Every structure is written in C-alpha cells, then in structure tokens.
N, C-alpha and C positions, 0 to 999 in steps of 0.2 A: 121082693122087697129089698134084699141085699143089692142087687143088680141096679135097682134105683137108685139107691144111695151110693153106690160107687159111680154113678153116671154123674149124679150131681155133684160128688166132691171132684171128680175129673173137671166139669165145666167150670167149678169155683177155681181150681189150681188154674185151669187156661186162663180165665180171665183175669187173676191176680197177677199171673206172670207177664201179661201186658201193661200193667199199671206204671212199670218204670219207663217203658216206651212213649208213654203219652204225658209223663212227668214234666213239670216247668224245667225250663232250661236254669242251669245252675247260675248264680250270680257270679258276675265277672269280678276279679279281684281288685283290690285299691291299688295295687303296684302292679306294674308289668316289666318285664325285661325286654329290651331291644338292643340291637347291635347297632353302635355307630362306629364305623370304619373312617378313618383317616387316611387318604391316600398322600404318601410324601410325593412332593415335586421338586425340581431346583429351587433352591433358594430356603429349602426347610427339609427335616428329615422325618416330618409327621409328629413332631413335639407340640405339644399345645396345652393349656390351661382348661379343664374339663368340670362342670359341677352337674347337677341334676337337681329337680324339685318338682313335687305335685303342688298344682295352685290348688285354690278354694272350689274350683269347677271339677275337680279331678283329672286335670289334663297333665301330661308329663312333659316338663320343660327341660331341655338341653341348653347349657350355657356354655359355649365353646370360643377359645382365642387361639389362633395359632402363633407359635413363635418362631419366626425368621431366622436365618443364619444372619451373622453380622454381614452387613454390607447390602442387605435386602431390605425390602418392607413389602408390607402385605398388601394386594392389590385386589383380589376379588376370589368367592367362593363359587363352586360347581357342587350343587346337593342334588342327590338322586335317591331314590327308593321310596320308603315312606309308606303311607300318606303322611305329610308333614304341612306345616303352615307356619310363615314367619313375619313379623312385622318389621324385622331388621333389613336392612338394604344388603344387597349381595357384596357391596363393597365395604361394607364395615367388618372390621376386625372381630369384634365383639358380636357374636352372633347368639341369637335367643332364637331358638326353634321348639315349636311344638309337635310333638311326634307323636305316631300312634302306628308306627312300623320300623324296621330296619332302615338305617340311612348310610349313603356313602359320601362323606364330604372331602372336595379336593380343595386346599388353599392354593392359589396361584399368587407368586410373588414378582416383585419388580427390582432389578438390581438398581440399587442407590446410586446417584452420582452427584457430584457437587453442582452440577448445573440443573438439577433436577432428577425426574426419572425416566427410565428407558420404558420401552413396551414390555409387556408381560413377557416372562422366560419361558422358552420353548420347553414342553413336558411330554412325558409319554402318556399314552390314554390307557384307561384299564378297561377292560369288558365288564361289563355290568349285567345283571340279570333284568331284563325288561318286563319280567312278567307281573300282571296285575294282581294275580289271585296266590294264595296259599293252597298248600294241598288241603284237600279235605279229609279231615279223619273221623274216625267214630263210624256208626252204623248211618245207613242210607235214611233219608226220610219217607221211604215207602215201607221199611221193616215192621213197624208198628202195624200198619194196615195188614200185611201180608202174615203176621201173627194172628190177629184178629180173624181174618178170613180163614185161616188154617183150622183156628180154635173151633169158630162156628162149624166148619165142615167136618172136624171130628166129633162134634156134641150132635150134630144132626145126624151123621151116621149110627152113632152109638144109640140115640134115641130110636131111628127108624130099626136098628138090630133088635131092640129091646121091644118095639111094639109088634114087629112081624114074629118075634118069637112067642107071643102071648096067643 
C-alpha cells in the first residue's frame, strides 16, 4: 500500500510540475522600451527634439524633429530597424513614427544658400543590423512535451515494477 501511495504521489508531482509549462503566455506590458538612435550627419550633430506617447490603441508613438546647424536646412530622413510605420513624409522635419522595435534614424540636411538650396550634403554611412528577428529566449516549445513524455515513462516504469513485484 505504501508503494502505491508513493507511486501516485510521484505521478501527481510530475503532472503538477508540467502545469507551468502549459500555462498561458504572460500578458504584454502596456509600456515598451525601444531604442531610437539618431546618426549625426554633416549639417547637424544629432541634436533633436524628441517626445513619446502611447495612443488609445496602445501603440507607441515617437515624435522627432532634427535641429540643423545654422546655414543648413533639413532635407530628408532615412529610417531603418523596426518594425515601424509612419504617415509622415520622409521629407517632413517633424516625424511621427509608430514603433514596435529599435530604430536608427538619420536626418540629412542641405546647405542653405541665398539662391535656394543645394543638393543633400554628403555623409558617412553607418553599418546597421539587417536581421529581422530577435534572439529567442526562454525554454523551447518542445520542453513541455518532453517533460510530459518523461513523466509518463517514469510513471509507467514505476507501475510496471510495482505490478511485477506482486
């Protein structure tokens, strides 16, 4: 009788240990932390006005405006990273971006002249990470099934041994 209770207790402990593996995914936080990097180019040192906010849909907005040096005017943005989306034109200095990942923003400027503006100022390029996925963390999706199969195998072996000993 003691062996039977011990086996049942072992089975219950193994089954209860798999419950967290099958538990529902934790809810996502209502705020997120994303990195927005501004790459300085000729005509500006990377200074900018920057504000953030979350709209009624829970989307993270970034409002950004570059501050060019005297004698320069804003020309256009290059934005990479993300994912992100915007309804602003890339030629608008005041950019409203809805982000769900880290961004690299590069403002480009034109030299201002009395007769209009010249072409975009030549700048150096920065190497960016083109990977589209972030590293996976946490347990593999297979772990709960492995734990369950091993638990059932251990229980079966214990029951087999118990039945054979009688």
